[in-house]
N, C-alpha and C positions, 0 to 999 in steps of 0.2 A: 552824580558824582562830582566831586570838586576837581579842578584842573590840577594835573600832576606836573610839577616842575622838575625836570631832569637837567643835569648839567650837560653842556655840549659834548664833552669828552665821552660821557656815558652813551649819548645818542650816536655819536660817530662810531664808537667801538661796537656797540650792539648792532647797529645797522650794517656795518662792514661784515661782521660774522654772519648775519642773516642773509645778506646779499650773496656772500660766498657759498652758503648752504644752498640757496636757490640755484646758483649757477651749477653747482655740482649735481644736485638732484635733477635739474632740467637738462643737463648735458650728458651725464654718465649713467644716470638711473632713469632713462627714458626709452620708450619704444617709438621709433620713427617708421611710420608706414607711408604709403604713397601720398595721401592727402590729409594725414592726421598725425599728431604726435601725442603720445600718452606719457605724462610725467607726474611725479608726486611733489613737485615744487609748490603746489598749492597749499600744502601743509605748512610750509615755512611762511608763505604769504599770510595765512590765517594767524599764525603766531605773531608775526610782525604787526598785523592789524589789531591784535589785542594790546600790544605794547605802545604803538605809536598812532598819531592822528591820521585820518584818511589821506590827506594830501601828501604827507611824508611817506606813507605806505605805498601810495600810487607811484610817486617818483622813484622810490627804491625798487619797486617791482619792475617798472619800465627800464630802469638802469640795469637791473640784473639780467633782464632779457637781452639788452644790447651787449652787455659784457659777454654773456654766453654765446651770442651769435658771432662776436668778434673773435673770441678765443677758440670756440669749438663749433664752427658752422656745419650744419648737417643738410641744409637746403638753402634755396635762394633767399636773400634778405628782402623783406618788404616791411616798410615802416608801419603799416596797418597792424601788424602783430605786436608792435611796441604799444600801440594804443590799446589793444585788447589786454595786454599785460597790465598796463596802468589802470584801466577800468576795473580789472579784477581786484587789484590792490585797493582801489578807492571803494569799491562795493563792499569788500570785506571790512575795510576800515569804518565805513558808515555803520555797518551792522554789528561790529565786534568791539570797537574802541570804547572803553569806559562804559560798557553795557554789560548787564548780567548775562551769563551764558545760559541761553534758552534754546531748546531744540528747534523752535519755530524760526529763530534768527538764523541758525545754522542751515536749516532747510531752505529758507528764503534766499540766503546768500548763495547757496549751492545751485538753486534753481536759476537765479539771475545770471550767474557766471556760466553754468554749463549750457543752458538753453538760449540765453541772450547773447553773451559775449562769445563763447566758444562755438556754438552752433551757427547763430545768425551772422555775427560780425566776421568770424574766421572764414565762414563760407563765402561771404562777400569778398574778402581778401583773396581767397583762392580763385574765385570767379574772375576777379580783376587780373590776377597773375597768369592764370592758365586758360581762361576762357571755358572752364567746365560749366555745363549748364546746371541750373538750380535743381531740377528733379534728381539728377545724378548725385549732386553734392548732398542733398538732404537724405536720399535713400541710403547713402553710404555712411553719413555722419550721424544721423539721428539715433540709430541703435547704440553707437559708441557713446554719445552724449547722455543717453538715458542710463546706461551703465555707469558712466562717470558721475552723474548726479547722485546715484546711490553711494558710490565710493566716496565722493566728496563729503556727503552728509555724515556717513558713518565714521570715516577717519577723522574729520574735524571734531566731531562729538567725542570720540575716544581720546584724542589728544588733549582737548580742553578739560576733559574729566580726569585723565590720568596724570597730567602735568599741571600743577598749580601755577600757571603763567602769571597770575595776579601778584604773586609774591615778589616778582622782579620789579613791580611798580612801587612797592613800599620799601624804600631804602632808608 
């Protein structure tokens, strides 16, 4: 696909709305448990990744996490979770930006994010923060991430199919 040129006002406006949506979904429509947080802000990250390049999506996703923690803190702040958020945005961006929507791309992105970033990296951050041992972290987090993998894959596929996000690119 050819490079899409968008004016900076469009980018700032669209990113602001998407970041606000991420903050709302991540803060108000989330379930906070002792060592895990279940949120649906990944849907907005996926939409953002369809519209904008990977580095921009990564920066905006990290910024959305920071804003959410500043405005609506629910647990101790740790910078590692900002890295996880940015990696999630970057992963989605690499697999979704200017690429045809394919189930294998959605599945691969969901696998990398849920099993790589959410399970492994977030478990590392929790281990560093609270000293919880690895077997306990994996035993409690693995079932949740397996379920999250299915939810990520299905919801992203439905959103990409139901909402023609590509039409926002052709102005």
